[in-house]
Kinemage of the C-alpha trace (Angstrom):
@kinemage 1
@onewidth
@group {chain A} dominant
@subgroup {mainchain}
@vectorlist {calphas} color= white
{ca met a 1} P 6.176 35.865 145.117
{ca ile a 2} L 3.440 34.690 142.753
{ca arg a 3} L 4.721 34.052 139.248
{ca asn a 4} L 2.191 31.516 137.949
{ca ile a 5} L -1.601 31.756 137.840
{ca ile a 6} L -3.623 28.651 137.005
{ca phe a 7} L -7.247 29.017 135.929
{ca asp a 8} L -10.110 26.572 135.934
{ca phe a 9} L -12.188 26.852 132.728
{ca gly a 10} L -15.911 26.527 133.461
{ca lys a 11} L -17.464 29.301 135.561
{ca val a 12} L -14.078 31.065 135.655
{ca leu a 13} L -13.066 31.753 132.042
{ca val a 14} L -16.318 30.763 130.335
{ca asp a 15} L -19.833 30.483 131.694
{ca tyr a 16} L -22.206 27.589 131.128
{ca asp a 17} L -25.753 26.698 132.069
{ca phe a 18} L -26.792 23.052 132.048
{ca pro a 19} L -30.253 23.719 133.575
{ca gln a 20} L -31.062 26.229 130.832
{ca phe a 21} L -30.069 23.748 128.135
{ca phe a 22} L -32.090 20.943 129.688
{ca ala a 23} L -35.086 23.258 130.079
{ca met a 24} L -34.835 24.084 126.372
{ca leu a 25} L -34.688 20.374 125.500
{ca arg a 26} L -37.763 19.730 127.639
{ca glu a 27} L -39.628 22.576 125.941
{ca glu a 28} L -38.724 21.094 122.552
{ca asn a 29} L -39.820 17.620 123.690
{ca pro a 30} L -42.757 18.269 126.058
{ca his a 31} L -44.297 14.837 125.607
{ca his a 32} L -41.129 12.770 125.537
{ca glu a 33} L -41.895 9.688 127.618
{ca ala a 34} L -38.287 9.190 128.724
{ca phe a 35} L -37.258 12.743 129.568
{ca asp a 36} L -37.148 12.055 133.307
{ca glu a 37} L -34.988 9.013 132.671
{ca phe a 38} L -32.663 11.161 130.552
{ca met a 39} L -32.429 13.804 133.288
{ca gln a 40} L -31.623 11.188 135.902
{ca leu a 41} L -28.761 9.971 133.711
{ca val a 42} L -27.220 13.340 132.823
{ca leu a 43} L -27.540 14.787 136.327
{ca asp a 44} L -25.904 11.776 137.930
{ca glu a 45} L -22.502 12.658 139.415
{ca asp a 46} L -21.033 9.367 138.171
{ca thr a 47} L -21.977 10.290 134.595
{ca tyr a 48} L -20.248 13.665 134.778
{ca gln a 49} L -17.161 12.228 136.425
{ca ala a 50} L -16.916 9.480 133.808
{ca leu a 51} L -17.212 11.985 130.944
{ca asp a 52} L -14.699 14.381 132.516
{ca lys a 53} L -12.223 11.639 133.370
{ca gly a 54} L -12.333 10.472 129.762
{ca glu a 55} L -11.037 6.950 130.181
{ca arg a 56} L -12.764 6.116 126.889
{ca pro a 57} L -13.748 8.364 123.943
{ca phe a 58} L -16.834 10.552 124.436
{ca ala a 59} L -18.526 8.780 121.509
{ca glu a 60} L -18.148 5.446 123.296
{ca tyr a 61} L -19.854 6.825 126.400
{ca val a 62} L -22.670 8.147 124.206
{ca ala a 63} L -23.094 4.749 122.548
{ca met a 64} L -23.030 3.002 125.940
{ca tyr a 65} L -25.629 5.342 127.457
{ca lys a 66} L -27.875 4.939 124.408
{ca gln a 67} L -27.664 1.178 124.753
{ca gln a 68} L -28.443 1.365 128.469
{ca his a 69} L -31.261 3.908 127.962
{ca pro a 70} L -32.735 3.215 124.501
{ca arg a 71} L -35.934 5.167 125.234
{ca cys a 72} L -33.985 8.423 125.456
{ca ala a 73} L -31.402 7.778 122.725
{ca asp a 74} L -32.491 10.880 120.790
{ca leu a 75} L -32.048 13.074 123.871
{ca ile a 76} L -28.588 11.637 124.495
{ca asp a 77} L -27.739 12.424 120.869
{ca ala a 78} L -28.918 16.006 121.379
{ca phe a 79} L -26.745 16.319 124.492
{ca asp a 80} L -23.786 15.086 122.452
{ca lys a 81} L -24.281 17.055 119.240
{ca arg a 82} L -25.513 20.302 120.819
{ca phe a 83} L -23.126 20.410 123.757
{ca gln a 84} L -21.731 23.827 122.800
{ca glu a 85} L -25.174 25.370 123.365
{ca ile a 86} L -24.538 24.776 127.079
{ca val a 87} L -21.547 27.166 126.989
{ca leu a 88} L -22.784 30.751 127.163
{ca gly a 89} L -19.534 32.563 126.355
{ca glu a 90} L -16.577 34.163 128.055
{ca ile a 91} L -17.157 35.621 131.496
{ca tyr a 92} L -17.153 39.376 130.998
{ca gly a 93} L -13.991 41.011 132.271
{ca met a 94} L -11.879 37.880 132.431
{ca arg a 95} L -10.185 38.210 129.051
{ca ser a 96} L -9.032 41.752 129.823
{ca met a 97} L -7.768 40.582 133.222
{ca leu a 98} L -5.741 37.792 131.629
{ca glu a 99} L -4.354 40.211 129.065
{ca asp a 100} L -3.256 42.544 131.874
{ca leu a 101} L -1.632 39.714 133.807
{ca lys a 102} L 0.139 38.375 130.735
{ca gln a 103} L 1.456 41.834 129.901
{ca arg a 104} L 2.878 42.051 133.433
{ca gly a 105} L 4.821 38.845 132.913
{ca tyr a 106} L 2.777 36.280 134.810
{ca arg a 107} L 2.543 32.766 133.409
{ca leu a 108} L -1.099 31.958 132.683
{ca leu a 109} L -2.025 28.273 132.763
{ca gly a 110} L -5.134 26.106 132.783
{ca leu a 111} L -6.385 23.209 134.902
{ca ser a 112} L -9.898 21.931 134.281
{ca asn a 113} L -12.220 19.020 134.845
{ca trp a 114} L -13.868 18.780 131.421
{ca ser a 115} L -14.737 16.117 128.883
{ca thr a 116} L -13.246 16.055 125.390
{ca lys a 117} L -15.975 18.532 124.423
{ca val a 118} L -13.564 21.125 125.861
{ca tyr a 119} L -11.600 21.144 122.597
{ca asp a 120} L -14.553 22.620 120.712
{ca thr a 121} L -15.010 25.245 123.426
{ca met a 122} L -11.329 26.177 123.311
{ca arg a 123} L -11.502 26.649 119.546
{ca ile a 124} L -14.469 28.988 119.828
{ca tyr a 125} L -13.371 31.427 122.555
{ca pro a 126} L -10.189 33.557 122.197
{ca ile a 127} L -9.602 33.713 125.957
{ca phe a 128} L -8.011 30.256 125.821
{ca glu a 129} L -5.311 31.549 123.465
{ca leu a 130} L -3.926 33.539 126.415
{ca leu a 131} L -3.031 30.355 128.295
{ca glu a 132} L 0.500 29.083 127.850
{ca asp a 133} L -0.389 25.467 128.640
{ca arg a 134} L -3.116 23.394 130.279
{ca val a 135} L -3.831 20.167 132.148
{ca leu a 136} L -7.211 18.596 131.404
{ca ser a 137} L -8.946 15.804 133.273
{ca cys a 138} L -9.941 14.103 130.012
{ca glu a 139} L -6.283 13.890 128.962
{ca glu a 140} L -4.781 12.843 132.288
{ca his a 141} L -7.737 10.679 133.436
{ca leu a 142} L -7.542 12.437 136.804
{ca leu a 143} L -10.089 14.677 138.511
{ca lys a 144} L -9.890 17.632 140.861
{ca pro a 145} L -9.707 17.739 143.829
{ca asp a 146} L -7.471 14.642 143.742
{ca ala a 147} L -3.963 15.797 144.666
{ca ala a 148} L -2.565 13.802 141.738
{ca ile a 149} L -3.894 16.222 139.122
{ca tyr a 150} L -2.320 19.215 140.868
{ca arg a 151} L 1.005 17.389 141.062
{ca cys a 152} L 0.628 16.603 137.369
{ca ala a 153} L 0.154 20.316 136.652
{ca leu a 154} L 3.240 21.310 138.653
{ca gln a 155} L 5.347 18.792 136.766
{ca arg a 156} L 3.895 19.615 133.333
{ca phe a 157} L 4.328 23.348 133.765
{ca gly a 158} L 7.702 23.110 135.512
{ca ile a 159} L 6.636 25.462 138.302
{ca glu a 160} L 7.047 25.730 142.059
{ca pro a 161} L 3.901 25.508 144.223
{ca glu a 162} L 4.885 28.434 146.467
{ca glu a 163} L 5.043 30.679 143.374
{ca thr a 164} L 1.612 29.612 142.145
{ca val a 165} L -2.038 30.413 142.744
{ca phe a 166} L -4.980 28.389 141.428
{ca ile a 167} L -8.466 29.804 140.758
{ca asp a 168} L -11.557 27.581 140.676
{ca asp a 169} L -15.262 28.267 141.123
{ca arg a 170} L -15.606 25.255 143.438
{ca ile a 171} L -14.160 25.800 146.877
{ca glu a 172} L -13.284 22.112 147.262
{ca asn a 173} L -11.091 22.339 144.166
{ca ala a 174} L -9.424 25.550 145.307
{ca glu a 175} L -8.792 23.943 148.693
{ca gly a 176} L -7.566 20.748 147.029
{ca ala a 177} L -4.655 22.632 145.479
{ca lys a 178} L -3.394 23.472 148.954
{ca ala a 179} L -2.639 19.789 149.562
{ca val a 180} L 0.352 20.161 147.231
{ca gly a 181} L 1.328 23.633 148.429
{ca ile a 182} L -0.502 25.718 145.823
{ca asp a 183} L -2.526 28.656 147.123
{ca gly a 184} L -6.176 28.468 146.051
{ca ile a 185} L -8.826 31.100 145.402
{ca ala a 186} L -12.542 30.269 145.148
{ca phe a 187} L -13.773 32.382 142.224
{ca glu a 188} L -16.899 34.500 142.644
{ca ser a 189} L -16.486 37.334 140.144
{ca pro a 190} L -13.749 39.171 138.215
{ca ala a 191} L -13.827 42.027 140.726
{ca gln a 192} L -13.485 39.645 143.682
{ca leu a 193} L -10.647 37.830 141.908
{ca arg a 194} L -8.753 41.068 141.280
{ca arg a 195} L -8.949 41.879 144.988
{ca ala a 196} L -7.864 38.373 145.986
{ca leu a 197} L -4.895 38.443 143.632
{ca ala a 198} L -3.854 41.937 144.757
{ca ala a 199} L -3.968 40.752 148.371
{ca arg a 200} L -1.409 38.115 147.401
{ca gly a 201} L 0.927 40.678 145.905
{ca val a 202} L -0.063 40.117 142.287
{ca asn a 203} L 0.482 43.290 140.272
{ca ile a 204} L -2.940 43.841 138.722
């Protein structure tokens, strides 16, 4: 019986659009000589993983990247200071779903790969208030789909894997949860998620 439902944050509870933000920056800086260099930096998987893993403060990464790429220091500053413009808002229908699940007695929890910028996002959107607890990559210095972060979540929340389902927009992360015995659902839409939860006996 499912008693615990763990949610990823980005593209599950809130939507975001990095390409739209970068397109806006390019439009604002059409003649910036280092824009391509900036894009190569921010689209690099190692950059995102470093920021999400959070082994040093976000500000230190910003200072390091500015030192390494002085020609695009102003663009790196914009990425830092305007990060919340990337987040578009709550995914429609998800807050009401969480409210329904909470009312029915399910424990609602969070597990997300996100940099320390997540704290600002959590303060802005009420949907995060519905979560009882969370495990964040930037706090644990672990990343999905490493099994260690799922084990960390089980221990932190004090829950059993066979009573738990994890929802993530990336199939590799949903599948990664299965390595520690947690059922995983690859999120596509609120309607699809409702069907997937109902198929697992969740009263929704």
